[in-house]
Every structure is written in structure tokens, then in C-alpha cells.
C-alpha positions as CSV (number, residue, x, y, z in Angstrom):
1,M,18.8,-42.9,57.5
2,A,16.6,-43.0,54.7
3,K,15.8,-39.6,53.0
4,T,12.7,-38.9,51.3
5,K,12.2,-37.7,47.7
6,K,9.2,-36.5,45.7
7,C,8.2,-39.0,42.9
8,A,8.5,-37.4,39.3
9,G,5.5,-39.7,38.5
10,C,3.0,-39.5,40.7
11,G,4.1,-36.5,43.1
12,T,4.2,-38.4,46.4
13,R,7.2,-38.6,48.5
14,Y,9.2,-42.0,49.2
15,D,12.0,-43.2,51.2
16,K,15.2,-42.9,49.1
17,H,17.5,-45.6,50.4
18,P,21.5,-45.6,50.0
19,G,21.2,-48.3,47.6
20,H,19.2,-46.6,45.3
21,P,20.8,-45.4,41.7
22,P,21.5,-41.5,41.9
23,F,19.4,-40.7,39.0
24,R,16.3,-42.7,40.2
25,N,13.3,-40.2,40.7
26,W,10.4,-42.3,40.8
27,C,8.9,-44.5,43.7
28,D,7.9,-47.6,41.8
29,F,8.2,-49.2,38.6
30,D,4.5,-48.0,37.4
31,C,5.7,-44.4,37.9
32,A,9.1,-45.2,36.2
33,I,7.4,-46.5,33.0
34,L,5.0,-43.4,33.5
35,I,7.8,-40.9,33.5
36,A,9.4,-42.7,30.6
37,N,6.4,-42.3,28.6
38,K,6.1,-38.6,29.2
39,K,9.6,-38.0,28.2
40,K,9.1,-39.9,24.9
41,Q,5.8,-37.7,24.4
42,K,7.7,-34.5,25.1
43,A,10.3,-35.5,22.8
44,Y,7.7,-36.2,20.0
45,K,6.3,-32.9,20.4
46,A,9.6,-31.1,20.3
47,E,10.5,-32.9,17.1
48,T,6.9,-32.7,15.4
49,T,7.1,-28.6,16.3
50,K,10.7,-28.6,14.6
51,L,9.2,-30.6,11.6
52,K,6.3,-28.1,11.3
53,K,8.5,-25.0,11.6
54,D,11.0,-26.2,9.0
55,F,8.4,-27.3,6.6
56,Y,6.6,-23.7,6.7
57,A,9.7,-21.8,6.8
58,N,9.4,-21.2,3.1
59,D,5.6,-21.2,2.8
60,L,4.7,-17.7,2.1
61,R,1.0,-18.0,2.8
62,K,1.5,-19.9,6.2
63,Q,4.3,-17.0,7.4
64,H,1.6,-14.4,6.4
65,E,-0.8,-16.1,8.3
66,L,1.3,-16.3,11.2
67,T,2.6,-12.9,11.2
68,Q,-0.7,-11.2,10.5
69,K,-2.1,-13.0,13.7
70,A,0.9,-11.6,15.8
71,F,0.6,-8.1,14.3
72,N,-3.0,-7.7,14.9
73,R,-2.6,-9.1,18.4
74,M,-0.1,-6.5,18.9
75,R,-2.1,-3.4,17.3
76,V,-5.0,-4.2,19.6
77,L,-2.9,-3.9,22.6
78,E,-1.1,-0.9,21.7
79,E,-4.7,0.7,20.8
80,L,-6.0,-0.2,24.1
81,K,-3.0,1.2,25.8
82,W,-3.3,4.4,23.8
83,F,-6.8,4.9,25.3
84,R,-5.9,3.8,28.8
85,D,-2.9,6.1,28.9
86,K,-5.3,9.1,28.0
87,G,-7.9,7.8,30.6
88,L,-10.4,7.3,28.0
89,E,-12.9,4.5,27.0
90,P,-11.9,2.7,24.0
91,V,-14.3,3.1,21.1
92,C,-14.3,1.9,17.5
93,V,-12.6,4.0,14.9
94,S,-15.5,3.8,12.6
95,C,-18.8,3.4,14.7
96,A,-17.3,5.2,17.9
97,K,-19.0,2.9,19.9
98,P,-17.3,1.1,23.0
99,N,-17.2,-2.6,22.3
100,M,-15.4,-5.5,23.6
101,D,-15.3,-7.5,20.2
102,W,-12.0,-5.6,19.3
103,C,-9.9,-6.3,16.3
104,C,-7.1,-4.6,14.2
105,G,-9.2,-2.9,11.5
106,H,-7.1,-2.0,8.2
107,F,-8.0,1.4,6.6
108,K,-6.6,0.0,3.1
109,T,-7.3,-3.8,3.1
110,R,-4.7,-6.3,2.6
111,G,-5.9,-7.1,-0.7
112,S,-5.9,-3.5,-2.0
113,Q,-2.8,-2.3,-0.5
114,P,-0.7,-5.4,0.8
115,N,2.2,-3.2,1.5
116,L,0.3,-1.6,4.2
117,R,-0.8,-4.9,5.9
118,Y,1.8,-4.5,8.6
119,D,1.8,-0.7,8.8
120,A,0.6,0.9,12.3
121,N,-0.5,3.9,10.4
122,N,-3.0,1.9,8.6
123,T,-4.6,0.0,11.6
124,F,-6.8,1.2,14.2
125,L,-8.9,-0.2,16.9
126,Q,-12.4,-1.6,15.3
127,C,-15.3,-3.4,16.2
128,N,-14.9,-6.8,14.7
129,R,-18.3,-7.9,13.8
130,Y,-20.3,-4.8,12.8
131,C,-17.8,-2.6,11.1
132,N,-14.7,-4.8,10.2
133,M,-16.7,-7.8,9.0
134,G,-20.2,-6.6,8.4
135,L,-19.4,-3.6,6.7
136,S,-16.0,-4.4,5.3
137,G,-14.2,-1.9,7.4
138,N,-16.8,0.8,7.3
139,I,-14.6,3.5,5.5
140,E,-17.3,6.0,4.5
141,G,-19.8,5.5,7.4
142,N,-23.6,5.1,6.9
143,K,-26.6,6.8,8.3
144,T,-25.8,5.7,11.8
145,T,-22.0,5.6,12.1
146,R,-19.3,8.1,11.1
147,G,-17.0,5.9,9.2
148,Y,-13.2,5.0,9.5
149,K,-12.2,8.4,8.0
150,V,-14.3,10.9,10.0
151,G,-13.3,8.8,12.8
152,L,-9.4,9.4,12.3
153,L,-10.2,13.2,12.0
154,E,-12.1,13.1,15.1
155,R,-9.6,11.1,17.3
156,F,-6.6,12.7,15.9
157,G,-7.7,16.3,14.6
158,E,-8.0,17.5,11.4
159,E,-4.3,17.7,10.7
160,E,-2.7,14.5,11.9
161,G,-6.2,12.6,10.8
162,Q,-5.6,14.0,7.4
163,R,-1.8,13.0,7.4
164,I,-3.0,9.5,8.1
165,I,-5.3,9.4,5.6
166,D,-3.0,10.9,3.0
167,Y,-0.2,8.5,4.0
168,C,-2.5,5.4,3.4
169,E,-3.8,6.7,0.2
170,S,-0.3,7.5,-1.2
171,H,1.4,4.5,-0.4
172,T,0.6,2.3,-3.2
173,E,4.0,0.9,-4.0
174,V,4.2,-3.0,-4.8
175,K,5.7,-4.9,-2.1
176,K,7.2,-8.4,-2.1
177,W,7.1,-10.1,0.8
178,Q,10.1,-12.6,1.7
179,C,9.4,-15.5,4.3
180,D,12.8,-14.4,6.3
181,E,11.2,-10.9,6.4
182,L,8.2,-12.1,7.8
183,I,9.5,-14.2,10.4
184,E,12.0,-11.4,11.6
185,R,8.9,-9.3,11.8
186,R,6.9,-11.7,13.8
187,Q,9.6,-12.2,16.4
188,F,9.4,-8.2,16.8
189,F,5.6,-8.4,17.3
190,N,6.1,-11.2,19.7
191,K,8.1,-9.3,21.7
192,R,6.2,-6.3,21.8
193,I,3.1,-8.2,22.8
194,R,5.0,-9.7,25.7
195,E,5.9,-5.9,26.8
196,L,2.4,-4.8,26.4
197,E,1.0,-7.8,28.1
198,S,3.5,-7.3,30.9
199,E,2.6,-3.7,31.6
200,H,-0.9,-4.3,31.7
201,N,-0.9,-7.1,34.3
């Protein structure tokens, strides 16, 4: 008696007869061609991905780009968790407003102190368009906003807030980043992202 098997090409079930080769997983030759093409595309994509990875392995600029993206994502998730664990609504460190346009706001910019670009003590939840991009971090504040510095003091208290500010202002050592180091850090950041996302879901 013929058994039915699901075609890997079109997804329909077909009768599998004893005379069929054991490796056959398609119902007709059109589906066989479709499956073969899919395998070729998958192999091509895997090879292309590997070539790209190898090509950029020693490209410091590209490694910073990839690592910064992962770090920023991780810090936004960590910050949202901080507020959530305390039962508080997330607010921007600089303008104190609730917002959905969140980003990882650097207290000391990546250009001025690149050694702190992946430092959690230098990065807190910030609204992207207004404070981060529009006011270059809004460090000192303006007529309608408190600014980053005051935001740290109000959020963490005078002692802890000032400790964070002093830490960022005193850590001015030159840091020479290496590609291997960035790749290793990115692996950690991505692992942390997965943990934070699974906790929230």
C-alpha cells in the first residue's frame, strides 16, 4: 500500500510508492527543480554571508558600526528594564519626557571620548530626535529641559549621579580598539539582547 509524503516543493501530500528512491521528497519534476533551485540559493546566500564576514573581519570601521548598533540596542533594552523593574514610566534622561523614539544617548560623545563609546556608565535612555539629534545630547539643558547632567542627578540622586558624571569626565585615556575585541564584545552584546528580549516576552 502506498504511503503519503509531504512534497518539499509545493507542500502537498503525494503517494510514495516502493519504487521511489528513498531520498525523493518531491511529487513531480517541477517541484524537484524548485527544490534544487532553493538549495542553490541557500548555498549562495551562506557563501556570500561568509565572504562578507571574512572581508569585514579586519575592517575597523565596519566592526565599530556593527558593534555600536548591538551595544545601542542592548542599552535601550537595559534602560527600559530598569524603569520597568521599578514600576516607572521610561523618560528621557535630558528632557524628562516620556517618548517612544528611544535611543542610547551618550553623555560623552564617541568623538570626544571614544574609550567610553561602549560603556554603560556613559549611556542612558534618551529621546532620539529632539535631545540626541536635535540638541546634540542636550547635556546642559535649555529653557524647557533639564539637560543630561541634571537628569542623572535627579534620577540617581546627588551622590550616585555625581559619581557617574565624575567617572565620565575623568576617564579620558586613549583607547585603541581592535577588530577581534569588537567582535568579542558584539557577541556578548547580542547574547544580552536575546536575554532581555526573552525576559520581556
